[in-house]
Structures are given as C-alpha cells and as structure tokens.
C-alpha positions as CSV (number, residue, x, y, z in Angstrom):
1,M,30.6,81.7,-91.1
2,E,28.9,78.8,-92.8
3,V,31.9,76.6,-92.1
4,M,31.7,77.6,-88.4
5,D,28.0,76.8,-88.3
6,S,28.6,73.4,-90.0
7,L,31.4,72.7,-87.5
8,I,29.2,73.5,-84.6
9,G,26.3,71.5,-86.0
10,G,28.7,68.5,-86.5
11,L,30.0,68.8,-83.0
12,A,26.4,68.9,-81.7
13,G,25.4,65.9,-83.7
14,L,28.5,64.1,-82.5
15,G,27.7,64.9,-78.8
16,L,24.2,63.8,-79.3
17,G,25.3,60.5,-80.7
18,I,27.8,60.0,-77.9
19,G,25.1,60.7,-75.4
20,L,22.7,58.3,-77.0
21,L,25.5,55.7,-77.1
22,L,26.3,56.2,-73.4
23,A,22.6,56.0,-72.6
24,Y,22.3,52.8,-74.6
25,V,25.4,51.3,-72.9
26,I,24.1,52.2,-69.4
27,R,20.7,50.7,-70.2
28,Q,22.4,47.6,-71.5
29,R,24.4,47.2,-68.4
30,R,21.3,47.6,-66.2
31,I,19.6,45.0,-68.3
32,L,22.6,42.7,-68.1
33,G,22.7,43.2,-64.3
34,R,19.0,42.5,-64.0
35,M,19.4,39.4,-66.2
36,D,22.3,38.2,-64.0
37,S,20.2,38.6,-61.0
38,L,17.3,36.8,-62.6
39,D,19.6,34.1,-63.8
40,A,21.0,33.6,-60.3
41,E,17.5,33.5,-58.9
42,N,16.5,31.1,-61.6
43,R,19.4,28.8,-60.8
44,F,18.5,29.0,-57.1
45,L,14.9,28.2,-57.7
46,K,15.9,25.3,-60.1
47,G,18.2,24.0,-57.3
48,E,15.3,24.2,-54.9
49,I,13.1,22.3,-57.3
50,D,15.8,19.7,-57.8
51,R,16.2,19.3,-54.1
52,S,12.5,19.1,-53.6
53,Q,12.2,16.4,-56.3
54,S,15.1,14.5,-54.7
55,T,13.5,14.7,-51.3
56,E,10.2,13.5,-52.8
57,K,11.9,10.5,-54.4
58,E,13.6,9.7,-51.1
59,L,10.2,10.0,-49.3
60,R,8.5,7.8,-51.8
61,K,11.3,5.3,-51.5
62,D,11.0,5.4,-47.7
63,L,7.3,5.0,-48.0
64,R,7.6,1.9,-50.2
65,E,10.2,0.4,-47.7
66,A,7.9,1.3,-44.8
67,E,5.0,-0.4,-46.6
68,I,7.0,-3.5,-47.2
69,E,8.2,-3.5,-43.6
70,R,4.6,-3.0,-42.4
71,T,3.4,-6.0,-44.5
72,E,6.2,-8.2,-43.1
73,K,5.5,-7.1,-39.5
74,A,1.8,-7.7,-40.0
75,T,2.5,-11.2,-41.2
76,L,4.9,-11.8,-38.3
77,N,2.3,-10.3,-35.9
78,D,-0.4,-12.8,-37.2
79,E,2.1,-15.7,-36.7
80,L,2.9,-14.5,-33.2
81,H,-0.8,-14.3,-32.4
82,R,-1.4,-17.9,-33.5
83,K,1.6,-19.1,-31.5
84,L,0.5,-17.1,-28.4
85,E,-3.1,-18.6,-28.6
86,K,-1.6,-22.1,-28.8
87,Q,0.7,-21.4,-25.9
88,V,-2.1,-20.0,-23.8
89,I,-4.3,-23.1,-24.4
90,E,-1.4,-25.4,-23.5
91,Q,-0.5,-23.4,-20.5
92,E,-4.1,-23.3,-19.3
93,A,-4.3,-27.0,-19.7
94,A,-1.0,-27.5,-17.8
95,A,-2.3,-25.1,-15.0
96,K,-5.5,-27.1,-14.8
97,R,-3.7,-30.4,-14.5
98,M,-1.3,-28.9,-11.9
99,Q,-4.3,-27.5,-9.9
100,E,-6.0,-30.9,-10.0
101,R,-2.8,-32.6,-8.9
102,F,-2.5,-30.1,-6.0
103,E,-6.2,-30.6,-5.0
104,N,-5.8,-34.4,-5.1
105,L,-2.6,-34.3,-3.1
106,A,-4.2,-31.9,-0.5
107,N,-7.3,-34.1,-0.2
108,K,-5.1,-37.2,0.2
109,I,-3.1,-35.6,2.9
110,L,-6.2,-34.2,4.8
111,D,-7.8,-37.7,4.6
112,Q,-5.0,-39.4,6.5
113,K,-6.0,-40.9,9.8
114,S,-5.6,-38.6,12.7
115,A,-3.5,-41.2,14.5
116,K,-0.8,-40.9,11.8
117,F,-1.0,-37.1,11.4
118,T,2.1,-36.3,13.6
119,E,4.9,-33.8,13.4
120,A,6.6,-36.0,10.8
121,N,3.5,-35.7,8.6
122,K,3.6,-31.9,8.9
123,E,7.2,-31.9,7.8
124,N,6.4,-34.1,4.9
125,L,3.5,-31.8,3.9
126,K,5.9,-28.8,3.9
127,N,8.4,-30.8,1.8
128,V,5.7,-31.5,-0.8
129,L,4.2,-28.0,-0.8
130,E,7.5,-26.1,-1.1
131,P,8.6,-27.7,-4.4
132,L,5.1,-27.4,-5.7
133,D,5.0,-23.7,-4.8
134,K,8.4,-23.2,-6.6
135,D,7.0,-25.0,-9.7
136,I,3.8,-22.8,-9.6
137,K,5.9,-19.6,-9.3
138,A,8.2,-20.7,-12.1
139,F,5.3,-21.5,-14.3
140,R,3.6,-18.3,-13.5
141,K,6.7,-16.3,-14.2
142,K,7.2,-18.1,-17.5
143,V,3.6,-17.3,-18.6
144,E,4.0,-13.7,-17.5
145,D,7.3,-13.3,-19.4
146,I,5.9,-14.8,-22.6
147,H,2.7,-12.6,-22.3
148,E,4.8,-9.5,-21.6
149,K,7.1,-10.2,-24.5
150,D,4.2,-10.7,-26.9
151,L,2.4,-7.6,-25.7
152,S,5.6,-5.6,-26.1
153,Q,6.1,-6.8,-29.7
154,H,2.5,-6.2,-30.6
155,A,2.5,-2.7,-29.0
156,S,5.7,-1.8,-30.9
157,L,4.3,-2.9,-34.2
158,K,1.0,-1.2,-33.5
159,E,2.8,2.1,-32.5
160,F,5.0,2.0,-35.6
161,L,2.1,1.5,-38.0
162,G,0.1,4.1,-36.2
163,N,2.9,6.7,-36.4
164,L,3.4,5.9,-40.1
165,Q,-0.3,6.4,-40.8
166,R,-0.5,9.6,-38.7
167,T,2.6,10.9,-40.4
168,Q,1.1,10.4,-43.9
169,N,-2.1,12.0,-42.9
170,Q,-0.3,14.9,-41.2
171,L,1.8,15.6,-44.3
172,S,-1.4,16.0,-46.4
173,E,-3.3,17.9,-43.8
174,D,-0.3,20.2,-43.0
175,A,0.1,21.1,-46.7
176,R,-3.5,22.1,-47.0
177,N,-3.5,24.1,-43.7
178,L,-0.3,25.8,-44.5
179,T,-1.7,27.0,-47.8
180,T,-4.6,28.6,-46.0
181,A,-2.5,30.0,-43.2
182,L,-0.1,31.8,-45.5
183,K,-2.9,33.9,-46.9
184,G,-2.7,36.4,-44.0
185,D,-5.6,35.3,-41.9
186,S,-4.4,35.7,-38.4
187,K,-7.2,33.6,-36.8
188,K,-6.5,30.7,-39.2
189,Q,-2.8,31.0,-38.6
190,G,-3.4,30.7,-34.8
191,D,-5.7,27.7,-35.2
192,W,-3.2,26.0,-37.5
193,G,-0.3,26.6,-35.0
194,E,-2.3,25.1,-32.2
195,F,-3.2,22.1,-34.4
196,I,0.5,21.5,-35.2
197,L,1.4,21.9,-31.5
198,E,-1.1,19.2,-30.5
199,R,0.0,16.9,-33.3
200,T,3.7,17.3,-32.2
201,L,2.9,16.5,-28.6
202,E,0.9,13.3,-29.6
203,A,3.7,12.2,-32.0
204,S,6.2,12.5,-29.1
205,G,4.3,9.9,-27.1
206,L,2.2,12.0,-24.8
207,V,-1.5,11.2,-24.2
208,K,-3.9,14.0,-24.5
209,G,-6.0,14.5,-21.3
210,Q,-3.5,12.6,-19.2
211,E,0.0,13.9,-19.9
212,F,-0.9,17.1,-21.6
213,T,-4.0,19.3,-22.0
214,M,-5.1,22.0,-24.6
215,Q,-6.8,25.3,-24.0
216,D,-7.3,25.1,-20.2
217,T,-8.6,28.3,-18.7
218,F,-7.0,29.8,-15.5
219,D,-8.1,33.2,-14.1
220,R,-9.0,34.5,-17.6
221,Q,-5.8,33.2,-19.0
222,R,-5.8,30.3,-21.5
223,P,-2.4,28.8,-22.5
224,D,-2.4,26.8,-25.7
225,A,-1.0,23.6,-24.0
226,I,0.2,22.4,-20.6
227,I,2.5,19.4,-20.3
228,R,2.0,17.6,-17.1
229,L,5.1,16.3,-15.3
230,P,5.4,13.8,-12.4
231,E,4.9,15.1,-8.9
232,G,2.3,17.7,-10.0
233,R,4.6,19.9,-12.0
234,A,3.9,21.3,-15.4
235,I,5.3,23.2,-18.5
236,V,3.3,25.8,-20.3
237,I,3.5,26.1,-24.1
238,D,2.0,28.9,-26.3
239,S,1.9,28.6,-30.1
240,K,2.6,31.8,-32.1
241,V,2.3,31.9,-35.9
242,S,3.8,35.0,-37.5
243,L,3.7,34.5,-41.3
244,T,2.1,37.6,-42.8
245,A,5.3,39.6,-43.2
246,Y,7.4,36.5,-43.9
247,E,5.0,35.4,-46.7
248,R,5.4,38.9,-48.2
249,S,9.2,38.8,-48.0
250,I,9.5,35.6,-50.0
251,S,7.2,36.9,-52.7
252,L,9.1,40.2,-53.3
253,D,11.8,40.6,-56.0
254,D,13.0,44.0,-54.7
255,E,15.8,43.4,-52.2
256,T,15.0,46.6,-50.3
257,L,11.3,45.8,-49.9
258,R,12.2,42.2,-49.0
259,K,14.6,43.4,-46.3
260,E,11.8,45.7,-44.9
261,A,9.4,42.7,-44.8
262,L,11.9,40.6,-42.9
263,G,12.4,43.4,-40.4
264,E,8.6,43.5,-39.9
265,H,8.7,39.7,-39.4
266,L,11.4,40.0,-36.8
267,Q,9.5,42.7,-34.9
268,S,6.3,40.5,-35.0
269,M,8.3,37.7,-33.4
270,K,9.6,40.0,-30.7
271,K,6.1,41.3,-30.1
272,H,4.9,37.8,-29.4
273,V,7.8,37.2,-27.0
274,N,6.9,40.4,-25.1
275,E,3.2,39.7,-24.9
276,L,3.8,36.1,-23.7
277,S,6.3,37.3,-21.1
278,E,3.7,39.7,-19.6
279,K,1.2,36.8,-19.0
280,D,3.3,35.3,-16.2
281,Y,1.8,31.8,-16.1
282,S,4.2,30.8,-13.3
283,A,2.1,33.0,-10.9
284,I,-0.9,30.7,-11.3
285,E,-0.7,28.2,-8.4
286,R,-3.1,25.6,-10.1
287,I,-0.6,25.2,-13.0
288,N,2.5,24.8,-10.7
289,A,4.8,25.7,-13.6
290,P,8.4,27.0,-13.5
291,D,9.1,30.7,-14.3
292,F,9.7,30.1,-18.0
293,V,7.3,29.4,-20.9
294,L,7.9,27.6,-24.2
295,L,7.0,29.6,-27.3
296,F,6.3,27.2,-30.1
297,V,7.0,28.4,-33.7
298,P,5.6,25.8,-36.1
299,V,7.2,27.1,-39.3
300,E,10.9,26.5,-39.0
301,P,11.9,28.5,-42.1
302,A,10.1,31.5,-40.8
303,F,11.9,31.1,-37.4
304,G,15.2,30.7,-39.3
305,A,14.6,33.9,-41.2
306,A,13.9,35.9,-38.0
307,L,17.0,34.3,-36.4
308,K,19.1,35.3,-39.4
309,E,17.9,38.9,-39.1
310,D,18.8,38.9,-35.4
311,P,21.1,36.1,-34.2
312,N,20.5,37.3,-30.6
313,L,16.8,36.5,-30.8
314,Y,17.2,33.4,-28.6
315,Q,18.9,35.5,-25.9
316,Y,16.3,38.3,-26.3
317,A,13.5,35.8,-25.5
318,F,15.5,34.0,-22.8
319,D,16.0,37.3,-20.9
320,R,12.2,37.5,-20.8
321,K,11.9,33.9,-19.5
322,I,10.7,32.7,-22.9
323,V,12.3,29.6,-24.6
324,L,11.8,29.5,-28.4
325,V,11.2,26.0,-29.8
326,T,10.3,24.6,-33.2
327,S,8.8,21.2,-34.0
328,T,12.2,19.5,-33.9
329,T,13.4,21.0,-30.6
330,L,10.0,20.6,-29.0
331,M,9.8,16.9,-29.9
332,A,13.2,16.3,-28.3
333,T,12.0,18.1,-25.1
334,V,8.7,16.2,-25.0
335,K,10.5,12.9,-25.6
336,T,12.3,13.6,-22.3
337,V,9.0,14.2,-20.6
338,A,7.5,11.0,-22.0
339,N,10.5,9.1,-20.6
340,L,9.9,10.7,-17.2
341,W,6.3,9.5,-17.3
342,K,7.5,6.0,-18.4
343,L,9.9,5.8,-15.4
344,E,7.1,7.1,-13.1
345,K,4.8,4.3,-14.2
346,Q,7.5,1.7,-13.9
347,N,8.2,2.8,-10.3
348,K,4.5,2.5,-9.5
349,H,4.4,-1.0,-11.0
350,A,7.5,-2.0,-9.0
351,N,5.9,-0.7,-5.8
352,E,2.6,-2.6,-6.6
353,I,4.6,-5.8,-7.3
354,A,6.4,-5.4,-4.0
355,R,3.1,-4.8,-2.2
356,Q,1.5,-7.9,-3.7
357,A,4.6,-10.0,-3.0
358,G,4.4,-9.0,0.6
359,N,0.7,-9.9,0.8
360,L,1.4,-13.3,-0.8
361,Y,4.2,-14.0,1.8
362,D,1.8,-13.0,4.6
363,K,-0.9,-15.3,3.2
364,F,1.5,-18.2,2.9
365,A,2.9,-17.6,6.4
366,G,-0.7,-17.6,7.7
367,F,-1.4,-20.9,5.9
368,L,1.6,-22.5,7.5
369,G,0.5,-21.1,10.9
370,S,-2.9,-22.7,10.4
371,L,-1.2,-26.0,9.5
372,E,0.8,-25.8,12.7
373,E,-2.3,-25.2,14.8
374,M,-4.0,-28.1,13.1
375,G,-1.1,-30.3,13.9
376,K,-1.2,-29.3,17.6
377,A,-5.0,-30.0,17.7
378,L,-4.5,-33.4,16.0
379,R,-1.7,-34.3,18.5
380,K,-4.0,-33.4,21.4
381,A,-6.8,-35.5,19.9
382,T,-4.4,-38.4,19.4
383,E,-3.2,-38.2,23.0
384,A,-6.8,-38.2,24.2
385,H,-7.6,-41.1,22.0
386,Q,-4.6,-43.1,23.3
387,K,-5.6,-42.2,26.9
388,G,-9.2,-43.4,26.3
389,I,-7.8,-46.7,24.8
390,G,-5.6,-47.2,27.8
391,Q,-8.5,-46.7,30.1
392,L,-10.5,-49.4,28.3
393,T,-7.7,-52.0,27.9
394,T,-5.4,-51.6,30.9
395,G,-5.6,-51.9,34.6
396,S,-7.3,-54.4,36.9
397,G,-11.0,-54.9,35.9
398,N,-10.8,-52.9,32.7
399,L,-14.0,-52.9,30.7
400,V,-12.6,-54.6,27.5
401,G,-11.2,-57.5,29.6
402,R,-14.5,-57.9,31.4
403,V,-16.7,-58.0,28.3
404,E,-14.2,-60.4,26.6
405,K,-14.4,-62.7,29.7
406,L,-18.2,-62.8,29.2
407,R,-17.7,-64.2,25.7
408,E,-15.2,-66.8,27.1
409,L,-17.8,-67.9,29.6
410,G,-20.2,-68.8,26.8
411,V,-22.2,-65.6,26.1
412,R,-23.5,-65.8,22.6
413,T,-22.3,-63.0,20.4
414,K,-22.4,-62.2,16.6
415,K,-19.2,-60.1,16.5
416,E,-15.7,-60.1,17.9
417,L,-13.7,-57.3,19.4
418,P,-11.2,-55.6,17.0
419,A,-7.8,-57.3,17.0
420,S,-6.1,-54.1,18.2
421,F,-8.1,-54.2,21.4
422,A,-7.7,-58.0,21.8
423,E,-3.9,-57.7,21.5
424,N,-3.8,-55.3,24.4
425,L,-5.5,-57.6,26.7
426,T,-3.4,-59.8,29.1
427,D,-4.4,-63.3,30.1
428,A,-7.1,-62.9,32.7
429,S,-6.5,-65.0,35.8
430,E,-9.0,-67.5,37.0
431,K,-9.6,-65.4,40.0
432,Q,-10.6,-62.4,37.9
433,G,-13.0,-64.5,35.9
434,N,-14.6,-65.8,39.0
435,L,-14.9,-62.2,40.2
436,V,-16.8,-61.2,37.1
437,L,-19.0,-64.3,37.4
438,N,-19.8,-63.6,41.1
439,E,-20.7,-60.0,40.3
440,F,-23.2,-61.1,37.7
441,E,-24.7,-63.7,40.0
442,E,-25.1,-61.4,43.0
443,D,-26.8,-58.5,41.1
444,P,-28.8,-59.8,38.1
445,A,-30.9,-56.6,38.0
446,E,-27.7,-54.6,37.5
447,N,-26.7,-56.9,34.7
448,D,-30.0,-56.4,33.0
449,S,-29.5,-52.6,33.1
450,K,-26.1,-52.8,31.3
451,P,-26.1,-52.2,27.5
452,S,-25.8,-55.1,25.1
453,V,-22.4,-55.6,23.6
454,E,-23.8,-56.6,20.3
455,G,-22.9,-54.3,17.5
C-alpha cells in the first residue's frame, strides 16, 4: 500500500513537473514571438530613421547647392543690371540723335521753296522717310527684345529665389502645424488643411485674388478654394483632414486595434466624400463649375493608408463626382491651369499688338495722305504764282516792261528789277517806248496817282 502511494505520488510529481515545463516552454515561445515582432519593428523603425537621415543629408546637400546657385545668379543678375543700364543710356542717346536727325531733315524739307516742291520732291520725301521708318522700327524692336530678355531672366531668377525661400519657410511651418494637427483637434486640422491648400496653389504659380480665391460664400455654402479658369469657368476644391484615427493607428502596437483604427480612418474619409457630394457646388450659377469637385487630402501617408485599406476608394469617390487629390497630384493639375492662364494672357497681348499695329498703319497712311494734299496745294500755288508772273512779264504793254522803260528813259531809281524778271522781258520797240511816253505826257495827273516803283 505504501509502495502504491509512493508510486502515485511520484507520478503526480512527474505530471506536475511536465506541466510546469510545458507552461514554461509555451511562455518562452510567446516571449520569443513577441521579441521577433519587436525586433522586426525595431529593424523597420531603424530603416525609417536611416532613410530619414539619408533624406536629410540629401536635402542639406540640395540646400547648399541651391544657395551656391542663388549666389551665382545674384552676381549674374547684378552684372546684367549694369549692362542693361548702360545699354539703356546708349540707346536713349541714339534715339535722341535719331530724333534730332529726323526733325532737322523734316524742317529742311518743309523749308524748301514752294516753287521747287513738286511731285518729284514728294517722291524724294517718301524715299527718305521709308528707310528712316524701317530703321526706327528695327531699333525699337531691338530695344524691346533686349528689354524683354532681361526682364525674363530677372523674373526667372526672382521666381527661383522666391520659391526656394517659400519652400524653406513652408517646411518649418508645416512641421510645427502638423505636430499640432495630429493631436486630434478637428478645428486646427481643418485650418491646417486650408493653409496647405493655399500654399500649394500659390506654389503652382496661381495668384491669389486673381486666379484663385479662398473661403468665398455662395448661398450659405463656402468652398475652401475656387480656381478661376479662362472664359469664366471655375474648379471647386475642398480640403478635408482626417487624422485622428490615423494618428491612433500608427501609435498602436496591437495589430487588431491598429486594424480597427485604420478602418475608422477609411470610414472617416468616405464620410467626407459623402458630405462633399451632397453640397452640389455645380448648381451654384455664380461659380460656373463642372459637376465634379476636388477633395484635397494634405497628408499623403494618411491618404495612402486609406487607399491601402480600400483600393476602390478612388472609384467610390468618383462615382459621387468627387476627385481625390494630394499635394502632388493637385500641383500637377494646377500647373495645367496656370499654363492656360499664361496662354490666355499671351493671346490678349497678341491681340493688343495687332490692334496697335493697325492704329500705327492708319496713322502713317493718314500722314502720307496729308503730304499728298500738301503737294496738291503747293502745285496749285506754284501754278498761280507762274500765272501771275506771266501776267506781269508777257504780253503787249505788260507792267514790268512799262516800268523798266521808265528807267531807260531816265527816271532816277535806287534799285533794279530782279534778274529773273528782267530776263523775261523782250526788247521793247521804239514804238512801244513812244506809246508809254505819250501816255505820261497826256495825263500827268494820272501819273501822279500811280505808286512809286522805289522799293
């Protein structure tokens, strides 16, 4: 009996030892599994740190290179400014000399005697003005080309430096804002999302107040942003930040709880899509927008996590006339809009140039018409002048011949008739001289009433 009890006691002790051993083995396996999981997570986090450090090094390198390039371009810009100022001074002096030359030439032409201003003179004037007009146009085009080139280079450099400075400021500001937004404050998340949206639109080349507006109110609806398109069209953008569940998911170690948080994050995204779809901004006539709205998600990793949970999220939103965009995809879209505005402005400038060219042509045609009328008037004056000269110097008993005969008869004078008039006179016959003398002898009173030929 005692042997039996001892045997039973030994078996019980053995079973207890085996049970404790099994419990210990199971516990060790769990610990090892947990350690493997922690080790894998540790390696993943270490890889993230390494990648972040590598990215930081690359950014620092890019920043140094950008600073060097900025310094070089600033030096180049100063040199270009000096050259431009020198060229402007030289061109203004050349323009002044050309203007003086033109004025002197015009005055010289206008001062010509009316007797010599004939059709040939008009043609000569045109021959002089046409080359001069070509020279002026060529000079003006050269000045405009140089000025446009310098402005383009200066604007490009200024835009590059401005974008670099804005990017640096935005990185610092975004880091601070993101830290606050991730704390679960929905109001701050919304404000931060609108801030990122505005910065993205400006970085894409659009001008606030002209090519896009923020927080406009329409019939108790207020979209976050409206991108204005040429011809009065527009695109509506709403910013939605859904980070509360996402922030919780990345801080959880338990995979089940993490999965639940990601599910909540996905449902929050879909809720934003449904709410935005119900607003129907396209029905507001003052906006004149198409029947779809852009939903801007500023945090791309959060959007990527939701898309990973539901790969059909894009289609889900598109079926409700919502297009999901992030900073990257929105910038590509807005760049297209900026190019449309650029083309619109170029077309307006081309139309203005064509209009001014037409006005210039009309002015020039009017000037030539005035010259032609002036030539006609001068020809008529020349004809009247020649006719008057003919009446004075030709014909029997012409006045010039008669007064010249008086001088030949001994009348005392202080001056002589101009040679051009004397040459037109024919030798007066003795009979004509006697006729003049008889007329003066027969009517002395009449002779006294005639004006003196002196002067």
